[in-house]
N, C-alpha and C positions, 0 to 999 in steps of 0.2 A: 199202248193208250189209254189217259187220264178216267179212273174211274170214279165220277163225282159222287156217286152213291153213299161214297165209304164217308163222306165230308159234311161238317155241319155249314149251317149258312155262311156264319164269319169265315168260314176255312174257305168255302170256294170264292166267296169274294175277294179274300188275300189272295189265292193263285192266280186266279182271272181279272187280277187288277193291269190297268193297262201302262200306256206311258206315264212318266211321272213320279216324285218321293211318296212310299207311305210307307207312314208310320203304324207298326202292328205292335199293340199292348197284350203280352200272351201271357192267362196266368197260371199258374204251379195247372202241372198237367192236362193242361190244354192242347196239348199236340203240337207245338210249334214246328218240333224238328220236322214231323210229317207236313207239316206246312210248307216247308223252306224250302223240303225235296221234292215236293209235286209241285212247286213255282218253278223250281229248276227246269222239270219236263215239262210246263207248261210255255216255258218261255225256248225250249228246244222246239216245240211240235210247232211253235210260231215261227221257226228259223230262224232262232238264235245260234249264231257259230258257239258251239261250244266254248272255243278260248276264250270267246268274247264274255264269260260270265267269269267275275269274280263270289267265291264266297270267303266270309273272313268268321271267325270265332275268335274264343279267347284263350283258350286252350288247347293243346297240341293231340290233346284226348277228344276232345271236341270233335276237334277239324278231322280226325280219324274217322270217328263213328260218325259223322256227315256224311262223309265219302261213302264207307263201308251200305251208308241205310240209302245211300242217291243210288250205288252200283247193284244195290239189291233189285233194285227197282227200273232201271235198263237195261236193255236186254242185252246191249253189248257193251263195247270201254268207248266212253266220250271224254276226253279231255279237258274238262273242264274245269276249273283254278279252285282248291281248297288249301285253305291257310288262317293261320291265325295272324293278328294281328302286327306282330313283331317279325312273323318269318315271312309275310308279303312283304313289309317296309325293306326288310334286309335285303329281298330275291332283288327289289328295286333298286337299292343301295348299287347291288354288286354289281348287275346289269348294268346300270349308268356309270359305272365306274367312279362313284363316289368312296365307295370303302374297299378295300384289299385286304382288311385278312378276316380269319378263314372262321377262327372261334372268337366266340364276345369275353371279354373276360369274367373269370369265377369269382366267387365271394373271398376266395385266398389271395387272389391278386390284384384283388382290390382294394386290400387290408395291406398289402405290401406297397402301394403305389401310396396310400393313405398315413401312416403310421409315421414317417419321418418327418409331414408335417405337423401333426401334432407334438412330436417332441419338440422340434424346433421350436413352435409356438409358445410352448410352456413344461418344462420339464420335470415341472413338480408336478403337474393336475398328470402327466402320462405316467408316473412313476404308480397312480391310483387309480390308471386306466383300468377300466373290469372289459371284459370279452365284449358283454355285453351292452359298453357303452360304444366303443369301437362299431358294431352293428345298428345301433341306433343313428350316430354319424353317418353310415352309408344310406341307411334308411331316407335319412332325411334329405342326403343328396339324392336318391331315388325321387322321392316326391316332390323337390323340387322340378328335374326333371319331366316328370308328369304333369305339373299343373302351374308351371314358373312363376310361383308363387314363393317369391323368397319371406315372407312371412310365416308362410303356415310350416315353410320347411324349418326354417328357423326355432318354431314351437316344437318339433320334433325330434330334436338333439338335445340330448343331455346339455342339464342347466349349466354344468361347467361350461359348456364347451360351446353355448350359444352365439355369446360378441361375437368367437372368432371364427364361427361357422362362413359364413362370405367368403372372407379372408384364406379360407381352409379348402372352400369350393372350389375359388377361382385358382389354386394351385395344385388341386389334385388335378383340375380339366388341365391346367396347362401341358401338366408329365402326360395327363393321357394320348392329348393330341399328339405333343412331341413324341412319343413310341410307336404310332399311328395305330391304337387299341382302340376299341370300342367294347361299351359294356351294353347290360340286356334292353335299356331304358336309353340308349343310345341309336337303335336302330332306328327308335320311332324319332327322335328329336333330328336327326342328319336326315331321312327323309322328311321329315316337314321344312327345313331348311333347306331341303336341293328344290322339292317342289315350290318354295317361295320365292326361293333368289333364281331362278335357271328356267326360263321362260319355255325357252325349246324342249326340254325335258319336260317339263309340266304338261306342254300340249301331246309330248309322246306318251306318256302315260294314260294322259287324259283319253286318247284314240288306242289306246289296247282296248277299254272296257266298255262293254254294251251296258251292263247289268252290275249292280257289285251290290249283293246282299250280305248283310251283316247279324250274328246272332248274338243274344244276350250283352244288345247295345244300352241296357244299363250302366253296365258295367265300363264305360266306357270314358277316358281323363278328357282334361281339356287339347292336348299335343295332341292325344289319338283321334279327338273330332276337328279339329284343326286343318290337320295332316289329309283325313276323308275329304274337307271341303275343298282343298284345293287338288285332288285328286278326281270329285266329281264336274261333269258339264252338262249345258243343257242337252235334254228333259229333265235332266238328273234326278236316272231311273237309280234310284236307292231305296233299298227294299231293307227298313231297320227294324229288327222285333224283340222286343226286349218287355220289361215288368220293372217298374220302380218299384213298388214292394221289395222286390229281391235283388235292390241294388246292397250289394255285402262289403265294397273293395274300398270303400273310405279314406284306409289307411294305405290303399298306396296310389289314391290322388284319384280315383273314380268319382265322377257326380253324375250323378242320376238327372240333375240339372237339365244334362246334353240331350235327355230328349223331348225336353218342353224345348229345347231352344231348335232342335231339330226340326219339328214342326213350325214352328216363326220364322225361321232363317227360310227354310223350303217351301212354304206354305201347303204343306205335305198332308194329306189325306187321312186320317185315321182310322182304325179298325181295333174291336176287339174281340179276342178268342177267349169268352169267358164261362164254356163249360167245361170242368173238371172230371178228365177219365180214370183219375187215381184212386182221389179217396173218397171215404162215406161221409156222407152229408154231414154229421153231425164232426166233423173232421172241420171242413169246409168252412159251414158255421161258425164254429170255434176260433180256427187261424182269422176269420173274415172281423170277427168281432175286435182282435186283437188290432190289426193292422188299420181299422181306422181311428185309432186314437191319436194315429199321424196327419199331420194339416197338409203338410206340403207334397202331394200326392197326386196322381188320377186316380178321381172315384170310378170306382169299379165294383157289381156284384157278381161273385162266379157264383155257379150251383151246377151239382153233381149232373154227369151224365144220364143220367134214374130218373133226374127231375128234371128235364130239361123241358116239357110244357111248364109255362109261365102262369098256367091257373092253378098250378099247384103250392103250396106256401112254405117258404123255405126257411123262415122265422118260426113255425107253429108249433104244437107238439108233437109233432112227428119224429121232430128233433129235437132230441131232451136237452137239457143243460151239463155239464159233466160232471160224470159224481164226483164228490167230495168225499172222504175216505182218510179218518186220521189212524185207524189201524193197518197194519200191515202182512197179519200175519195169515191172509189166502190168497191164492194165486187165481182167483177164477178172473174167468175173460167172459163171463155172462156179464157183462154190465148194462144197463138199459142204454148206454151213452159209452162211444166208441172212444170217448174223452175221459180219461180219468187224473185225478189230481188228489196227489197221494202228501199225505205231513208224517214226518218223521220227528222221535226228540233228537237224535244226533248223528252223525256223516255214518256213524258204522251201520248204524241200523237200517240206514237210507242204503247202504254199498249190499249190506245184508240181503235184504229184502231184493232188489236187486242182482242179484249173484244166483238166488236160487226161482226167479223168475225164468233168466235165461240159460240157467238149468233145465229147467223143464221146457222151454220154449225158444231154442237157439235159432231154428229154420226162419230163415226170414223177419230175423231182429237184428236193431241199431239199436247204438246207444250215443245218444250226438252231445257233444262239450262245446263248452267257449273255450275253453283252452287246449292244450295237448299235457299240461300237467293230470288235469282232472281225470282226464281221459287215461293214463299209466295208470293213475290210481286204480279204478274198476280191468285194467289191464291185466295188474301183477296179482289181483284176488281172482281172475277167472284161470290163470293159468294155475293157479292152487287148486282151484276144483275142476281141472283137470275137463271145463267149457272149452270146446276149438273157437278161436278167433281171431280176426284177422283184421289189422289197421292200415287205413287206405294210403293213410300219408306216411312217408320215409320221416321218420322223426327221430332225434335224439333222443335219447334214453335218457328220465329222469333223474333216472341215478348219475349220471353227466352233468348235471347241475353244481356249478362251482360252491354252492354251501352242504352239497351231501361229499363232495369232497374233499371238503375242508375238513367236515367231523369226523370222516373215516380214514382220515391223514390222522389226526392225532390217535386214535382209536389204534389205529396203527404201528405207528411210533412207539405208542404205549405199550404193545407187545413185542416190541426191540426190531421189526421190520423198518431199519432205517432205509432213507434214499434220499439226496437231495433233492428230488420233487416235491416231497410229503413233507419234507422238512422249509421248503422253499414257499410251501403252498399256507402253512399256519403260523413261519414267525415272526410274521406281523400280524397277525389277524387272533387277539388282538396287538397293537401297538407294542414292539419290545424294541426298537430301532434297532433293527438286527439289519447288517445289510448282505445284498445279494453276495459280492465277494465274498463276504465273512464263510457265508453259506456254500458257495462255491470252493472254499478252502478245506471244506472238508463235510462228510454228511452223519457227525454223532456228536453230541453234546459235550462231548470230551476235547475233540476238535473246535469247535465254537469257542469253549473256556480258553483254551491255548491261545487262541486268537482273538481276544478279549483278554489276556490275563492282565494288561494294565489298566483297566474301566470297572474302576468298583463296581457301578449301575451296570451295567451290563451283564455283570456275573451274577449280581444278586438277580437280575431279569433271569437270567440262565438258573440259577439255583430253583427258583419257585418253578421255571417251567419242568425241572426235573420230579420236583415234588410231587407238579400236577398230574405227569404219567405215572407215577408210582403209584397216584391213588387210580386212576383209568385200569391201571393193571391188574388192580383188584378188585375194582366194581361191577355190578351188574349193569348190564348191553343199556337199560333200562337210565338208571344212576346214571351212568357216563357220559350221555349224552347231555343231562340236566346238567350234570357238572361240566362240561364245557361249554353250552349255551348261560348258566346265570354266574356259575365259580368263576370259570377262568374268563368269561365278559366277552365270549364270541356275540352270543345276541346285542348287548352296547357296543361293540364293534360296527355291527350292520346299523345300528339304529345313527351310530354317528358317520357314519359313509351315506345315510339315504338322506340328511338332513334339507330339506327342499325338495323332495321328490316322495310323495306322501304314497303315493301310486307303486313303488319300487317298494317302498316300506312296508307296503301289503303286499307284494307279490313275495317279500320273503319270510315275513312273518307266515304267511299261508306255506310255505318251503316246510320252516322248522317245525311246524306242528304237521304236517305230512313225515316230516324224517320220525317225530318222535311216533305215529303210531304207525308207521312202517316198520321201524326197527323195533315197536315194542311184541312183536309178533318172537323176540328169537329171544334166547336166552343169552346168545355169546357172539361179540364180534363179526368171528367168522362165520358163524351161521349165516350174519348179514351179507356177508359181502359174498356167500356161494351162491346166496340168493339172488345177488345183484348180479351176477356172473351169470346164471340160468337162467334170468330175464333177460337177460341183452342180448345172449344166443337165442332166445324166443322173438326179438323182435328182428334179427336177420332172418329168421326164419319165416317170418312170419312176412317178408318182401318176396318171399319166394313161394308163397301161398296163396297169390291172390285168385290164383284159378280155383280156390275154394266155393267162391261168391258163386260162381254159373252151378254148383252142386244144391246151394244154401246147406250146409250143413254146417257152419261157422256162424258165430255171432259178428255183425263188424262193429266197430270202433273210430270213431272218426271227428273230426271237430265241425262245429256246422259247415265253417267254409268250405271243406269237402266235398262235404254230403248234395254239395248245388249240383243239382239235375239228376239225381238217383231218387229212388222210391226202393220202401222197406214195408215189408206186408204190418210188421209192430215195429214201432218208435218210445223211446223211453231220451227223457231229457231228465238228467238229475240236475241234483242244487241249481235247483227257479229260486232264485234268492238277492236281493238284493247288494252291489258290490261284488258278486258273482255275475246273474244274467240278470239286470245288464251289469255289464264289468263295471271297475270301481271307479275308472278316469272317466265315463260316460254316463253319471248320474243326473248331470244337469239336466233337463225335460230338454231346453233348447238344443241340445246335442243328442240327445236319447233315439233320435227315430232312427238313425241305423242300426242301434241296437235291436228295438224294436224287430227291423226289418229282418236282422239276423234271428230273430227269436220266431218269427214268421215264418221264414226257411224251413227252421227245424220242423214248425210242425207239419206243414205241408208235405213235408218224405213222407211221411204215414198214407198207408192205404186203408189199414183196418181196424188199427188201435194207437194210442199216443197214450202218454202215461209219461203227466208232469211233475216232479218231485220236487217235494220242498222241504225243508227243513224249521221247525217251530221253535221258539221259544230263545232265539239267536242273538236279540239284543242287538247290537246295532248292522242286524241282519236280516230283516222283515222277508217274509215273502216278497219275489218281484213283484213290479208293478204289475205285469203284464200277466197276472195271472188274477187284477182288479178287475177286467171287465167278462170275465169266467165266473167269477163266485164273490159274491158280496161278504162271504164270513171267513173269506180265504185270512 
């Protein structure tokens, strides 16, 4: 039996909703999972057959968690259908006989199909193709499949490949279909096509489910939305739960506008879960001030569970403004407000403060980052400080970045540790007009000189490289890296490669600065390499230790996107500066709303305390605009 005494009024109204569509706006910490599972129990008590209930989430972890929560409430097994959008649509295609493959294409397989078409289009451009560019082209293809917007997809492709993108996409799709293969995005696209073009199959699947419940509906993309519309039938028993303020997957084609479309298309009833059971009042108040700067949103007024009574002032003196701290020597948690804004002179002092805090208060703490690169900077320092930490995401080591690999290749070659791979990595960075065939002929400078024995131009270039490597061998690690970047011309090479791509140049500049900072802690290249290997091993171990989270013995490091749906006692958000948060390419106010939503999601992960850290006197990177509603003097 359902215990209605455990529900607030909005939850009760949602759970007991009758027939027809419902849009349930659920703020952070408002108990949406509880409400969905109670809704399922309510439908079962009213006589709905379990097999005719479909519950859709966005991630596999969310689907498993939802199913587990439901099983805890149900006294015996009931075959309610739980799955992600992709798994549900894939099952429909399989059962309908519209797809035969057992495994969708992975990234490596997609690249194998794609690369011949890129080379065929422009062999010259193909020679300069970076790994990141190939991934960007595939991401642009994914964006197109999820939005059907060619203009938007072209804009996401690397600039040098934008003109060719439609033709490359067409060739890729033809090759994929010929192989009888599908990628992850095709599961949705093909299902939509099946339902729209094959009336008997659409009717069959419409009759399979009486109720469809959908979680995180703000993350739905246009193709998923159209597929849901095709799957629904009168009286349209669709239970859509979401929060447009937490829509943070625009890069994948998600459109929070689908929430409004759903309400309009289905004339859906609308309810709001506005009681936050997670966070202290000051955190709710501060995050509310930030997100209300967004114009295109459903207006909501959230409140803490302890202040549910409407006669209590949510913005009065009981909930003070964030503390603003310029010095960082104290680790006190005895602030008047649960929200603290801290300023630092430079990034190193920010990280020093962060490490000291986490060393003293590891349990229940999380550090949330805008990008993976920033996260790994802290991870390396925590490892040195012997503070236990876990990364939620499986991430590629920052030391695997091509800039780190190139610089390390120079250093190792200077030490006489020759290999074709290292030589190939640096031979034309900057350009020395050394061909791949020449490198393939041998793996030493002397063999290269023999290959180019008749070319004075190449011999001069190789003699210069030899002198440069000789200097690197004798120089300190810090001096060697500066020499590679400035004298050899690696930095100039990167600038040339990023022409027309200011975002890429910003990213590469940040990576070079990180390399200088990270390597600056070591005397020799061998020591730096050893630290890299130790860190890479720790990443692998971190993947195996995620159960530490259950015992709350470790600090959690993750991007904001990975933190979605989680909560922590103490949350730190470093680098709250322009071009970092909001991210560089999203600075224009008309496209900045999603960045503000990402910041809002980060803030609302905190239960007891929230610390926002920023750098002072950075010139081109002033404090983040997201801090402005919180403190006028920041």
